[in-house]
C-alpha positions as CSV (number, residue, x, y, z in Angstrom):
1,M,170.3,60.5,131.0
2,D,170.6,64.1,131.1
3,Q,170.8,64.4,127.7
4,D,167.3,62.7,127.3
5,K,166.0,65.3,129.8
6,I,167.2,68.1,128.0
7,S,165.7,66.9,124.5
8,K,162.4,66.3,126.2
9,L,162.3,69.9,127.6
10,S,163.1,71.3,124.2
11,D,160.4,69.2,122.6
12,V,158.0,70.8,125.2
13,A,159.1,74.1,124.5
14,K,158.6,73.6,120.8
15,N,155.1,72.4,121.1
16,V,154.2,75.5,123.5
17,G,155.5,77.7,120.8
18,D,153.4,76.0,118.1
19,E,150.2,76.3,120.1
20,D,151.0,80.1,120.4
21,T,151.2,80.4,116.6
22,A,148.2,78.3,116.0
23,S,145.9,80.2,118.2
24,S,146.8,83.5,116.7
25,K,145.8,82.3,113.4
26,N,142.2,81.8,114.4
27,V,141.9,78.2,113.4
28,K,138.4,76.7,113.5
29,P,137.8,73.4,115.5
30,A,137.9,70.5,113.3
31,Y,134.0,69.5,113.9
32,E,131.2,71.9,114.4
33,P,127.8,70.0,115.1
34,S,124.8,71.1,112.5
35,Y,121.7,72.7,113.9
36,G,119.9,69.6,113.4
37,E,122.3,67.6,115.4
38,R,122.2,70.2,118.2
39,W,118.4,70.0,118.2
40,N,118.2,66.2,118.4
41,K,120.6,66.5,121.5
42,T,118.4,68.7,123.4
43,R,116.1,67.3,126.1
44,P,113.5,69.8,127.4
45,T,112.7,69.7,130.9
46,K,109.3,69.2,132.5
47,T,109.0,73.0,133.2
48,I,109.7,73.9,129.6
49,V,107.2,71.4,128.4
50,F,104.6,72.6,130.7
51,W,105.1,76.4,130.0
52,S,105.1,75.7,126.3
53,L,101.7,73.7,126.3
54,L,100.3,76.4,128.6
55,A,101.3,79.0,125.9
56,A,100.0,76.9,123.1
57,I,96.5,76.4,124.8
58,I,96.3,80.3,125.5
59,L,97.3,81.0,121.9
60,T,94.7,78.6,120.7
61,M,92.0,80.2,122.8
62,I,92.9,83.8,121.5
63,V,92.9,82.8,118.0
64,G,89.5,80.7,118.5
65,F,87.6,83.4,120.4
66,N,88.8,86.2,118.1
67,W,88.9,84.7,114.6
68,G,87.6,81.2,115.0
69,G,84.0,82.2,115.6
70,W,84.0,80.6,119.2
71,I,81.6,81.9,121.8
72,T,80.9,81.2,125.4
73,G,77.8,79.4,126.7
74,G,76.4,82.7,128.1
75,T,76.8,84.4,124.8
76,A,75.1,81.6,122.9
77,L,72.3,81.6,125.4
78,K,71.9,85.4,125.0
79,I,71.9,85.2,121.1
80,T,69.2,82.3,121.4
81,N,66.9,84.4,123.8
82,D,67.1,87.4,121.7
83,A,66.2,85.4,118.5
84,V,63.2,83.7,120.2
85,T,62.1,86.8,121.7
86,E,62.4,88.5,118.2
87,R,60.2,85.8,116.7
88,L,57.6,85.9,119.5
89,A,57.2,89.7,119.2
90,L,56.3,89.1,115.5
91,I,53.6,86.7,116.7
92,C,52.4,89.2,119.2
93,V,52.2,91.9,116.3
94,G,50.1,89.4,114.4
95,Q,47.7,89.0,117.3
96,Y,47.6,92.9,117.5
97,N,46.5,92.8,113.7
98,Q,43.6,90.5,114.6
99,D,42.3,92.9,117.2
100,P,39.1,94.5,115.7
101,Q,39.7,97.8,117.8
102,K,43.5,98.0,116.8
103,D,43.3,101.8,115.6
104,Q,41.9,103.0,118.9
105,K,44.3,100.8,120.9
106,L,47.4,102.3,118.9
107,T,46.5,105.6,119.8
108,E,46.4,104.6,123.4
109,L,49.7,102.8,123.1
110,Q,51.3,105.8,121.4
111,G,50.1,108.2,124.2
112,A,51.3,105.7,126.9
113,N,54.7,106.3,128.5
114,I,57.6,104.3,127.0
115,Y,57.8,102.4,130.4
116,Q,54.2,101.4,130.4
117,R,53.9,100.1,126.9
118,D,55.0,96.7,127.6
119,D,52.4,96.5,130.4
120,Y,49.7,97.7,127.9
121,V,50.4,95.3,125.6
122,K,50.5,92.4,128.3
123,G,47.1,93.7,129.4
124,Q,45.6,93.4,125.9
125,G,46.9,89.8,125.8
126,W,48.6,90.2,122.7
127,A,52.0,88.9,124.2
128,T,50.5,85.8,125.7
129,M,51.5,83.0,123.4
130,P,49.1,80.2,122.5
131,G,49.7,77.5,125.2
132,E,51.0,79.8,127.9
133,A,49.3,81.3,130.9
134,D,51.4,84.7,131.2
135,A,53.0,87.0,128.8
136,D,56.9,87.6,128.7
137,S,57.9,90.9,129.4
138,N,60.6,91.0,126.7
139,V,58.1,89.7,124.2
140,A,55.8,92.5,125.3
141,D,58.4,95.2,125.1
142,G,59.5,94.0,121.7
143,C,56.1,94.0,120.4
144,A,55.1,97.4,121.7
145,K,58.4,98.7,120.0
146,L,57.3,97.1,116.7
147,I,53.9,98.2,116.8
148,V,54.7,101.9,117.6
149,Q,57.5,101.9,115.1
150,N,55.4,100.5,112.2
151,G,52.1,102.4,113.4
152,Q,50.1,99.5,111.9
């Protein structure tokens, strides 16, 4: 029996010595999972999913507004109002051209202060569009600029 204990102890000592020599040789593990296998094992938490979705939304908005041609409702309204005002100012110039005393009124308009020109155009009725009771001040201002600029 004592002999069996001694042989077991010597076997243990041999195994410990074998481990020391094996670790000094930089032995790789028998199996290392690939990237695909590691990716399949990952399970994102709710926090990671939330922040990832938020980042994707913000990135989409940045790309859309800067390079995608997106605009806000306020910007669209301003562009629309400017386009309508420009078109109506051209109609106002047409109404000015139909006035028989346009040369005399052009001289008066050019002599008026810049801040009073739109009131002068409103007073003449050129900026009042057909079907409307009052003239729009933006249309009158654009019309006065066009009339003075072109000197028609």
